N, C-alpha and C positions, 0 to 999 in steps of 0.2 A: 558588064565591063564598061569602062570609060571609053568614049569615042577618042580617036587619035587627036582631035583638035580641042579637047577639053581637059580639065584637071579638077581634082577634088576641091581645090580652093574656090573655083568658080561655082561649083555645086553647093558648097557650104554657104557662100554669099547669097545665092538664090534661095536656098532653104531658109536662111535667117530672115531675108526680106519678106517671105511669104508665111513664116511660122505663125504670126499673130492672126493672119487671115484664116488659116486652117483651123486654128484653135477656136476662133469666134464662130466659124461655120459649124464645127463639131458641136459646140455648146448649143447652137440653135437647133441642130438636128436632134440632139439628145433631149432637149426641152420639149420639142414638138412631138417626139415619139414616146414620151413618158408622161406628159401633162396635158395632152389634148383631151377635151371633155369626153370623147368617145372611149378613151382609155381609162380616165380617172373614174368615170361614172359606172363602169362595168363591175359586176360582182360575179365570181371572185375577181380580185384585182388582176389586170392583164399582165403587167410587167412585174415579175417576182423580184428580179434583181437586174441591175444594169451596170455596165462598165464603159469607160471611155478612155481613149489614149491618143497621144500624138507620138509618132515614131521619133525616137531620139536620133540625132545625127549619126552616131556610131552605128546604129542599126541600119540606117539608110545607106551609109557607106558600105557596110558589109553586104547588104542586098545588091548594091550596084556591082561590087567586086565579084560576086558569085553569079551574077546574071549572064546569060548567053547573049543578051541584046546589047547593042551599043547605045550607051546613055550619055547625054551631055546636057549643058545648060539650056539647050534649045528644046529638048524633048523630055526633060526630067519629069514633069508633072503629067505627061501623057503615058510615059512608060512605067512610072511608079504611082499606083493609084491608092495605096493603103497608108499614106502618111497620117491621115486622121481616120479614126474608126470608133464605132460604138458597138456594144453587144447587148442585146436584150434577151433576157431569159424568161420564158413563160412556164406555167405549170403543165399545160398539155397542148397538143397540136392545134386543136380548134381555135385557141386564143390567137393564133397567128393570123387568122382571117381578119380580125379587127385591126391589127397592126398593118397588114397589107392594105386595108381600106384607107387607113390614115395616111400612110406614105403616098399612095396614089392620089389622094385628095390634094396633097401639097404639090404633087406633080401637075395635076390638072389645073390648079390655081395659078401655075406659073412661078411658084416660089422656088422650086427646084426643077432639075432636069435629070433624066436617067442618062448616065454616061454610056451605059450598055444595058442590054436586056437583063432583068433580074435573073439570078441563077440559083438553083437549088441542088444540093448534093443529097441524093436520096437513093435507097435501095428497096424500100417497101413499095410494091406495085400499086397498092391502093392509093397511097399518098402521092406517088409519082404521077399517077393519072390526074389527081386533083390539082397538083401544081401546074401541070401542063395546060389544063383548062384555064388556069389563072394567068397564063402567059409567061411562065418561067421556062428557061432552058434548064433541063434536068440532066444531071450527070451522075454516074455511079463511080465511087472511089473504091479502089482495091482494098483500102484500109477500112472500109465501111463507115467512114466519116460522114455524118449527116448534119446539114445546116442550111439555112436560107441566107442568101447574100444579095444586097442591093448596093449599087454604087450611084450615089446622087451627087450632083454638082450644083454650084451656085448658078442661078440664071444670069447673073451679071458678070461672072468670071468663071469661065469653063476650066481654068487651071485648078481651081479650088474645089476639091471633092471630099466626100466622106463615105466610108464603107459602113454599111449597116448589116450586122449579123444577127439573126434570130434563131434561137434554139430552145427546145424544151429543157426542163431542168435535168432530165435523165440524159439527154444528149450533151449537156454541159458537163455533167459528171464524167461521161465517157471521154470527152475531148480533153478535159483537164488531166485525167489519168494517163491518156495516150501521150499527151505533151510531156508530162513529167517522166514517164517511164521510157519513152523512145527518144525524145529530143533533148531532154534535160538530164540525161543519164550517161555522162561521158566515160564512166568506168566500165560500162557494160560491154562484154565481148560480142562478136558477131553472132555466135551461137546463142547467147542469152537474148539478144535482140530478136532473133528469129523465133525463139520460144515465147517471148513477150508478145510479139505480133500475132502469133497463133492464138494465144489466150485472149488477146484483145478482140479478135474477130468473134470468138465465142461470146465474150462479154457484150459485144455489139448486138448479137442476136438476142441476148437477154434484154438489152435496153429497148430494142424495137418491139419485143413482145410486151414489155412493161409500158411502153408508150401507148400502144394500142389498147391495153387494158385500162390505163388511166383515162383515155378518151372515152371509153365505154362508161367508166364510173362517173365521170363528170357529166356525160350526157344523161345518164339515168338520174343523177342528182337534180339536174335542171328540169327534167320531165316530171319529177315527183313534187315540184313546188306548185 
C-alpha cells in the first residue's frame, strides 16, 4: 500500500529516473552469469536457457497496492527488490555449483554486494543440507516450489539491485505449469484450483525424483570419460 504522504505519481517519477540504471545493471549481471569463462568453458554447457526482465510500471503499481507494507518514494527500492531480474536454467543440480562460484567471485571482487543472504526454496533433504553448507537460508514452500535466489546490488548504488533465480530444467517446467494453471487461470473455480494444487504436488514429487536421477546420470557420464 502507499504511505499516507506519498502518491503514485511520485513513485512513477522515481521509477522512470532509475529505470535505465536497473536495466544496465541487469544486463551486466546477465552477461557475467552467462559469459564468464568458467561458465562458457564448461561441458556440457552450464546455462541451458536464460531470461531477463524489468518490471513494468503497471506491475509495480499492482504490487504496491496489494502489499501490506507502507511504500513511498523514500523506501521504494528497499521495499520492492524485484524490479530487475534474471533467471538461469541448468540441466541438472550440480551445475548450480559453478554459477554459485561465479556469483560469489564477483561479490568477493567488490563488483556486487549481497543485499540479503542467498535463499533457496527446497524440500529434498539431501540438497537442503548441501545448500545450507554453502551458506543459503533454506525454506520449504507448501506448494513444493523449488528454486535458488540471489539478490545482488551495485557496489556504487545500493538502490539498484537485481534478483538472480537459478533452476534446473525440470524445476522450470514445474514452475511454468504451476504459474499458468494457478495464477494465469482466471476462469478456474476454487474447487478446480484445489484439485490442480493437489496434482501439482504429485507432479513436484515426480520432478524431484527426476532431478535426482538426472544428477546420477550426469555424474556417471562424467566418471566414464
